[in-house]
C-alpha positions in Angstrom: -46.6 -4.5 46.0 -43.1 -3.3 45.3 -40.3 -4.4 47.7 -39.2 -1.9 50.2 -35.6 -3.1 50.5 -33.0 -4.6 48.1 -30.8 -7.4 49.5 -27.7 -8.6 47.7 -26.5 -12.2 48.4 -23.0 -13.4 47.8 -22.9 -16.4 50.2 -22.9 -19.3 47.8 -24.9 -21.8 49.9 -27.5 -19.3 51.1 -30.9 -20.8 50.6 -29.7 -24.0 49.0 -31.1 -26.3 51.6 -34.6 -24.8 51.6 -36.5 -21.6 50.8 -37.2 -20.5 54.3 -34.7 -17.7 54.5 -35.6 -16.2 51.1 -39.3 -16.3 52.1 -38.5 -14.6 55.4 -36.8 -11.8 53.6 -39.6 -11.4 51.1 -42.2 -11.3 53.8 -40.1 -8.5 55.4 -40.4 -6.4 52.3 -37.1 -7.4 50.6 -36.2 -8.3 47.1 -33.3 -10.8 46.9 -30.6 -10.6 44.3 -28.1 -13.5 44.3 -24.8 -12.9 42.7 -23.1 -15.8 40.9 -19.4 -16.3 40.1 -20.4 -17.5 36.6 -21.5 -13.9 35.9 -18.0 -12.6 36.6 -15.8 -11.6 39.6 -18.1 -11.0 42.6 -16.1 -7.9 43.6 -16.9 -6.3 40.2 -20.5 -7.2 40.4 -20.7 -5.7 43.9 -19.3 -2.4 42.6 -22.3 -2.2 40.3 -25.0 -3.5 42.7 -24.0 -1.9 46.1 -25.1 1.7 45.3 -28.8 0.5 45.2 -28.5 -2.1 48.0 -29.9 -1.8 51.5 -28.3 -5.0 52.8 -25.8 -7.7 51.8 -25.7 -11.3 53.0 -22.0 -11.9 52.5 -19.9 -15.0 52.0 -16.1 -15.0 52.0 -15.9 -11.9 49.9 -13.7 -8.8 50.6 -15.5 -5.6 51.6 -12.8 -2.9 51.7 -13.2 0.8 52.3 -13.2 1.6 48.6 -16.1 -0.8 47.9 -18.1 0.4 50.9 -17.6 4.0 49.9 -19.9 3.4 46.9 -22.6 1.8 49.0 -24.7 5.0 49.7 -27.8 3.2 50.9 -26.2 0.2 52.6 -27.2 -0.4 56.2 -26.0 -3.9 57.0 -23.5 -6.5 55.9 -24.8 -9.8 57.3 -21.9 -12.2 57.4 -22.9 -15.8 56.5 -20.7 -17.3 59.2 -18.8 -16.0 62.2 -15.5 -14.7 60.8 -15.5 -11.1 59.5 -11.8 -10.5 58.9 -12.6 -9.8 55.2 -15.0 -7.0 56.0 -13.4 -3.7 57.0 -15.5 -3.2 60.1 -13.8 0.2 60.8 -14.8 1.5 57.4 -18.3 0.0 57.8 -18.7 1.9 61.1 -17.5 5.1 59.4 -20.2 4.8 56.7 -22.9 3.8 59.3 -23.1 0.2 58.2 -23.7 -2.6 60.7 -21.7 -5.8 60.4 -23.4 -8.9 61.8 -22.4 -12.6 62.2 -24.2 -15.9 62.8 -22.6 -17.4 65.9 -23.4 -21.0 66.6 -25.2 -21.7 63.3 -22.4 -23.8 61.8 -20.8 -25.0 65.1 -21.7 -28.6 64.8 -20.8 -28.8 61.2 -17.3 -27.4 61.7 -16.7 -29.5 64.8 -17.6 -32.6 62.8 -15.2 -31.7 60.0 -12.4 -30.9 62.4 -12.6 -34.4 64.0 -12.9 -36.0 60.5 -9.8 -34.2 59.4 -7.9 -35.5 62.5 -8.9 -39.0 61.7 -8.1 -38.6 58.0 -4.6 -37.2 58.8 -3.9 -39.8 61.5 -4.8 -42.7 59.3 -3.6 -41.3 55.9 -7.0 -41.9 54.5 -6.8 -39.6 51.4 -3.3 -41.0 50.5 -4.6 -44.6 50.7 -7.7 -43.8 48.7 -5.7 -42.0 45.9 -3.2 -44.9 45.8 -5.8 -47.6 45.4 -7.6 -45.7 42.7 -4.3 -45.5 40.9 -3.9 -49.3 41.3 -0.8 -48.7 43.5 -2.1 -50.0 46.8 -0.3 -48.6 49.9 -0.7 -49.1 53.7 1.2 -46.2 55.3 1.6 -46.5 59.1 -0.7 -44.2 60.9 -1.3 -43.2 64.6 -4.3 -43.7 66.8 -6.5 -41.0 68.4 -7.7 -43.1 71.2 -6.4 -41.9 74.6 -4.2 -39.3 73.0 -4.0 -35.6 74.1 -6.1 -33.0 72.2 -5.1 -29.4 72.3 -7.8 -26.8 71.6 -6.5 -23.4 70.6 -9.7 -21.5 71.2 -12.4 -23.2 73.3 -15.5 -21.4 72.2 -18.6 -23.1 70.8 -16.8 -25.0 68.0 -13.8 -25.9 70.1 -16.0 -27.2 72.9 -17.9 -29.2 70.3 -14.7 -30.8 69.1 -13.8 -31.7 72.7 -17.2 -33.3 73.3 -16.8 -35.5 70.2 -13.2 -36.4 71.2 -14.2 -37.5 74.6 -15.6 -40.6 72.8 -11.9 -41.3 72.0 -11.2 -40.9 75.7 -8.8 -38.1 74.8 -7.1 -35.9 77.4 -8.3 -32.3 76.7 -6.0 -29.3 77.0 -7.3 -25.8 76.2 -5.8 -22.4 75.5 -8.3 -19.6 75.7 -8.5 -16.2 77.5 -11.8 -17.2 79.0 -12.3 -20.3 81.1 -15.7 -22.2 81.1 -16.0 -24.0 84.4 -19.0 -26.1 83.3 -17.1 -27.3 80.3 -14.0 -28.1 82.4 -16.1 -30.4 84.5 -18.0 -31.9 81.6 -15.0 -32.8 79.5 -12.4 -33.0 82.3 -10.6 -30.2 80.3 -7.6 -28.4 81.6 -6.8 -24.8 80.7 -3.0 -24.4 80.1 -0.5 -22.0 78.7 0.0 -21.9 74.9 3.5 -23.4 75.2 2.4 -26.3 77.3 -0.4 -27.1 74.9 2.0 -27.1 72.0 4.5 -29.4 73.8 2.0 -31.9 75.1 -0.7 -32.3 72.5 -0.8 -35.1 70.0 -3.5 -33.3 68.0 -3.9 -29.5 67.9 -7.0 -27.9 66.4 -7.5 -24.2 65.9 -10.7 -22.3 66.6 -9.8 -18.6 66.7 -10.5 -15.6 64.6 -7.7 -14.1 62.4 -6.5 -10.9 64.2 -3.2 -9.1 64.5 -2.6 -11.2 67.7 -3.3 -14.5 66.0 -1.7 -13.9 62.7 1.2 -16.4 62.2 0.5 -17.8 65.7 2.0 -21.1 64.5 5.4 -20.6 63.0 8.9 -22.2 63.0 9.3 -21.8 66.7 6.0 -23.4 67.6 6.4 -26.4 65.2 9.8 -27.1 66.7 8.2 -27.3 70.1 5.6 -29.8 69.0 5.8 -33.6 69.2 7.2 -35.3 66.1 4.0 -37.3 65.7 1.8 -34.3 66.2 -1.0 -33.4 63.8 -2.3 -29.8 63.4 -5.8 -29.0 62.1 -7.1 -25.6 61.1 -10.8 -25.1 60.3 -10.7 -21.4 61.4 -8.9 -18.9 59.2 -5.9 -19.0 56.9 -3.0 -16.8 58.2 -3.1 -18.2 61.8 -0.6 -20.7 60.5 2.6 -19.5 58.8 2.2 -21.7 55.7 5.9 -21.4 54.7 7.0 -22.6 58.2 4.3 -25.4 58.1 5.6 -26.7 54.7 9.2 -26.7 56.1 8.0 -28.6 59.2 6.1 -31.2 57.1 8.9 -31.7 54.6 11.5 -32.1 57.4 9.5 -34.5 59.5 9.3 -32.0 62.4 5.6 -32.9 62.8 3.6 -35.8 61.3 0.9 -34.0 59.5 -1.6 -31.2 58.9 -5.1 -30.8 57.7 -6.3 -27.4 56.6 -9.8 -26.3 55.8 -8.6 -22.7 55.9 -5.6 -21.4 53.9 -4.2 -18.0 53.1 -5.2 -18.2 49.5 -8.5 -19.9 48.9 -8.3 -22.0 46.9 -4.5 -22.4 47.3 -3.9 -23.5 43.7 -0.2 -23.6 42.9 0.9 -23.4 46.5 3.4 -25.7 48.0 1.0 -27.2 50.6 -0.8 -29.0 47.7 2.4 -30.9 46.9 2.9 -32.4 50.4 1.5 -35.9 50.9 1.2 -35.3 54.7 -1.0 -32.2 54.3 -4.7 -32.6 53.7 -6.4 -29.5 52.2 -10.2 -28.9 51.9 -12.0 -25.9 50.4 -13.1 -24.0 53.5 -16.1 -26.4 53.7 -16.6 -26.6 57.4 -20.1 -25.2 57.1 -21.1 -27.1 54.0 -23.8 -29.3 55.4 -27.6 -29.1 54.8 -28.2 -28.4 58.5 -25.7 -25.6 58.8 -26.8 -24.0 55.5 -30.4 -23.8 56.7 -29.5 -22.4 60.1 -27.0 -19.8 58.7 -29.4 -18.7 55.9 -32.2 -18.1 58.4 -30.0 -16.4 60.9 -28.3 -14.1 58.4 -31.7 -13.2 57.0 -33.1 -12.4 60.4 -30.0 -10.2 61.1 -30.8 -8.2 58.0 -34.4 -7.7 59.0 -33.4 -6.7 62.5 -31.1 -3.9 61.3 -33.5 -2.7 58.6 -36.3 -2.5 61.1 -34.5 -1.1 64.2 -31.0 -0.2 63.2 -29.7 -2.8 65.8 -28.9 -6.5 66.0 -27.7 -8.5 68.9 -25.1 -10.2 66.7 -23.5 -6.9 65.4 -19.8 -6.7 65.8 -19.4 -2.9 65.3 
């Protein structure tokens, strides 16, 4: 029997762990078309495919108003992840397209990476590995995480996950968030404080916020100047929350000890100054790149598609 719906997939790791999500879509009457970068720029492929698509399971691709205007049948953009700053949600609403996300599906994976990046930056692990491979052994002096102060900028699912892991290091937990979770405060002995106090007192700062007009360049020259000289900042959220020019200046000048970025303004940031700084670790927005997260996000994004196609609604819609 011919498929009722046509679903375009641009999320690179969709279905890579197992076939459950694809099977779920096919059982729901969908044909699945996966776009691959090897076939050319995804944006150009989307311009050709969207006019006949009922749904998209989207990775980190840009969906602007011009692109959405050619999607006459499209009913849902199901983001494979929680950030949707690259989807013009206003334009999607204008054209009657739901935008959905997969909250919680990659939380453990991103929290693991955030803690890993803290340790890597604190102990100069990438630098030592590169030196010994080049037969130029180095033992740069690092800092410990044990009993230090952790600053969570954003204490949602992922931020709380980071705090729970860092309690194993007996860290003092400071949080900056508009909402306070009383149960979490008790569990992790966390304290909600002002943004300025968090910046001044934290040894490690980790960012878990969406990119919005309010959070854009949230960390700039002023904020770095307020931080401890041995402070390390980690961003596994979105590029643009940190002013990368100001960060480079702070790292070059020894204003702070180090940084670890899984999210950058340009992805990948080839040719950018941050790749020349030995005290800045950069990874390719890989927070969700685990078998477990891939399986959960694939299933959740597929179910979001089916919910919208069947009812026009989804509990994880953002517009």
